[in-house]
N, C-alpha and C positions, 0 to 999 in steps of 0.2 A: 826589400821583402824580408821581413824577420821571420823566418821560419824556425826559430831554436826556442821559441818561448814555449813553456809547458802550457798547456791551455786546459782551463778546469772547464770542460762541458761535462755534465753530468748524463749519463746514458740510464735508459731502463736495466735493472738487475734481471739475471737470467729467470728469475721467478716472474717478472713482468712479461717475458716474451711468450708468444704462443707456442703451443705445444710443436712436441718434434719440430758524308765523309770522302776520304779518298781512296781510288782504287789502284794506287800505284802500287808496284812491286817494290817494296822497299827493303827486302832482304836477299842475301844470296846466300840462301840455305836456311833451313830452321832448326833449331835444337830442340829436341824433345827430351825432358828432364828423365835420366834411366830410374826405374823404380825397384821395388824390394818384395815384390809379393804381397802387396798391402790388403789384408784381406780381414774382414770382420765377420761375426757370426750373427746371422739375420734370418727373419721368418722367411720360408721360401716365397719366391714371388716378390718379395720387397726389393731386389736389387733393381736400380736404374735400367729402364728399358732402352738403353743406348749403347755404343760401343765401348763406354769408359768402363764400365764395371761388368763384370760377367758372373754367372753362377759356376761355381767349381763343386761340382757334384760329388761329396765325399765318400759315395758308396763305390765310385770305380778310380777316383783320383786319391792317392795317397797324400794328406797333407801334410805340411811341415811339422816336425815335432813341436809339441807345445801349443798348437793351434788348432785343436779339435774341437769341434762345437758340441754344445749341449744338445740332447734330444730335441728335435723338432726345429732346430735351426740348420742353415746351411752357410758355407763360405761364399761371403761375396768379394771377389777380388778386382782392385784397380788394375786396368793391363796397361796403363800409361800410354795409350796408341793415339790420344788426340789432345788438342789444346787450343786455345784462341777462337773459342766459338761463343758467339753472344746471340742470345736469344730474348727478344722483347716480350716482356710478360705483363699479364694484366695486372692491375691496381684499383682500388676503390676510389672513387671520385673524393677531390677534385684530380683531374688529370695532371701530368708535370706542365711547368711553365717555360717559356723561352729561357735557354740556359741551364734548364735541370735535364738530368738525365733520363732516360726511361729505366723502368726496373726490369733488371737482367740484362743492361746494356754494356757494363762492363763488370761481369760477373766474377773475375778475378780479384776486384779490388776489397781489401780487407781495413777493417780497425783496429788500432792498437789500444787495449783499454787498461789502464791502472787498476789494481782492486787492491782493497774493497770499496774506494771511494768511487767507482767506475768512472773515472776521468778518461777523457780522450788523451791520448800521448801522440799520435800520429797514424800515418797508413802505410800500406804496403801493397804487394802483388803475391797473389798465391801462385806458385809454380809447381805445385804438386799436393796431393791431400794433407801433406804433413809439412810443408816447406812455405816459407813466406820469404821473399826479398823486401828489404825495407833498407833506409839510409841508417849508418852506424850512429849517428849524433840523437836519433831519437831513440834508440834502445840501450846504450851505453851505461846510462843509470840504473839500469835493472840487472846488469851482470852480476853484483854482490848479492841481491836478493835472491836470484837463482839458485847461488852457491850456498845460502845460508837458510837452514830450513826454517828456523824460527824467524825468520823476516816477516815484518807484517804487511809488507807491499809485495804485492806479484803482477805479473803480466800475463793479459789475456788477449786472443786474436778473435775478432767476430768476423763473420764472414757472410754474405749472401744478404747483406741489409742493404737499405736504399733510403727509407724514410726512419730516422733514428728516433723519432719522437712517438712513432705510432705503430702499429701491427698490422696497417692495411694491407699489405703485401701478400699476394697470392701463394707465396712460399715463405715459410719460416726462416728467420736467419739462426744461424749456430754459432757457438762460442766454445772454446778449447782453450786450456791453460799451457803457457808456453813452458817446455821442457829445456831448452838451450839455445842460447844466442852464440853466434860465432860471427866475429867481426874480422873483416880483412887484415892480415897483417900489413902494417905501415900506417894505419889509419891515425892521422893528427886532427885533433880536436880544435885547434886553430885555424888550421888551413883547409880542414875537411878533405884533404887527400885520402884516396882510398873509403870514401865515405860510404861503405856499402856493407851489410850484415845479412845473414841467412838465420831464421827464426824456424826452430823445430817445434812442432806442436807435441804435447803428452800424447794425444790420439788424433787419428786423421779425421777430417771432415768428411761427410757423407756428401757426395758431389750430386748437383740437380742442376736443373736448366739455368738456376740463379745463382749458382755456385760451381765455377768452372776453373781449371787452371789456364794462363796465358802462356803462349809460348816464350821461350827463349830464343835470342836472335843466334844466328849462325857466327863462327868465328870471323868472318870478314865482311858482317852486314855492315851497310852505310845507310844511314837514313838523311844525308844532306838534302835539302831542299823537298823533303816529304812532308805533306800534311798530315799531321798527326794528332791525337787528343789526350789530354790530361783531364784527369776526374778527381772529385774529392769534396768533403766537407768543411773545409778552411774558409777563412774569411773573404768577403765579397769585395773587400776594400783593406787599404794599408792603413794602420792605426787605429786610433780609438772610435773611427766611425765606421770600422768593419764589423761585421757580425758574422759568427760561425752559422753555418747552414744545415738545417735538419735534414733537407733533401740533398742528396747527392747532386751536384752539378757537373758541368762539364764545358769544355772550351777547344776550339781547335787552335793549333800553333803549327808553325813551318819551322822545321830544323833547319839552323844555319849553319854554312861551313865555316871551318876555323878561321879563315881571314875575315869573313863578314861578322862573326862572334866577336872577336879581338876588337875590332874596329868600333863596333857600337858600346861595348863595355868601356872603351877607353873615354868615351864621350861624359861618361859617369865621374863620381867622385873618385873612382879607382885609379884614374889619369893616364895619361898619353903612353906610359911605359908598361901597362898592365898586359899580362899574357895569361889566359886562361890554360890551366894544367889540362892537356888533352889526353893525359894517361888515365885522368879520373873523370873528366865533366865533358859535357855538350851543351849546347845552348839553343833555345828555341823560343819563338815569338818574337815580341817587340812591337806589337800592334795596340793601339790604345782600347783600352777596356779588355783586353783578353790575356790573362795571365793565371797563373796559379798565385797563391798568397799565402799570409801567416796562418799556419797549422796545416797546410797542404804536404809536409815535410814527409817523404816516401811515398807520395801517391805516384801512380804508374803515368808516364807517358807510353802510350801505344800508338803502333801503326798498323794500319790493315794493308794486306798484300792482296793481288789479284784473284786468289781463292777465297777471299773472304774471311781468312783468319786473322787474328790480331797477334803481334808480336811486341815484346817488351823492349822498348829502345831505350827508356830512361826511368830515372827515380828524381821526385823533385828534391833540389836539395838546398840552393839560395839564390837570393837576387837583390836588385836594388830598388828598394819600393815595389810597388803592384802596377801593373798593366798600365805602364807609361810609354808612350809612343816612342819607337826607337830603341828600346831597352829590354832586351831579352830576357828571359828568366834561364837559371842555371840548372842542368840536371845531372845526374850521376849516368855515365856512359856504361850501359849494362854489358855490351859486347866487349868491352875492354877488361873486365872481370869474369869472362865466361870461363876461362880455365879454372879457376880458382873455384867459382861456384860449382862447377861440375866433381871438382876433385874432393869436396867437402860436403856433398848431400849424402850423409851416413844415413844408415839405418836409424829409424826411430828408437829412442830408448824406453820402449815399453813392450811387454808380451803382446804379441799381434794375435790375440786369442778373439 
């Protein structure tokens, strides 16, 4: 499963976009991402009518210094009180086919886009209005471009999309530039050890039913033997026969324990002495025709709890071929990086006006 190739899928530009499973309890606790009073100034009544955003009445609440709104606008502030909520939303015909997700089913999944060519780079998971988790090997080529103001290439994040070739969704996708990339210390490009990164946006997304953060796992979360789901726009087969998908696809995979994971991977060209680095990785799948594939790097592996909320268990990392019987795919184990993630969710580098 070669997930390291930069794929040249051309997406619509921003000007082309419209305006503006299992019920197993797979977690031992759930982690909510700490927030920083993420506020935006918007017309009165335009805040989402849910518990993710709430209106801060600036007439009776003293706003943070530098965050005052212009006349006629009020502050809408993200409370950080919810995550992992999936809502199926309508789309124009034709309806999704077998193997395709429903619009809004995985509202935390994002696309990484290289500008100005609008080329697809990879995927990731939204964990707050301004933070995305992805695999390091997809974003390290952009580290220099973010630190060089004259660079011709930049990175953007698109969220709330489903069919990347059309705008037939009932809610419009959003796109924001990347302001910062933090790669976990100890990342090794050769072995993909510590293959995880935090992407911070230049401005926050406006949340809606099609655009929601996923829950992070608890520090002691174990997903072994859980039936989970992976989604994305990557290829439907390995090699030249595979085609990238315009409509987000999905597949269910079972998370394997460490012993079973090693046993199956040793039957491949990795050899009988291979041992997966459990400090970084986990594996799932191994059923014929069910797998992530080329271009799915960074895509979220999510597991649903008994309360119906979805938790981010892993991120697509690498594999041997795609969707072969008995050969699981390998994912970054998010729980193992939880302490690093939580300690590096810094406030966004912009004026929260």
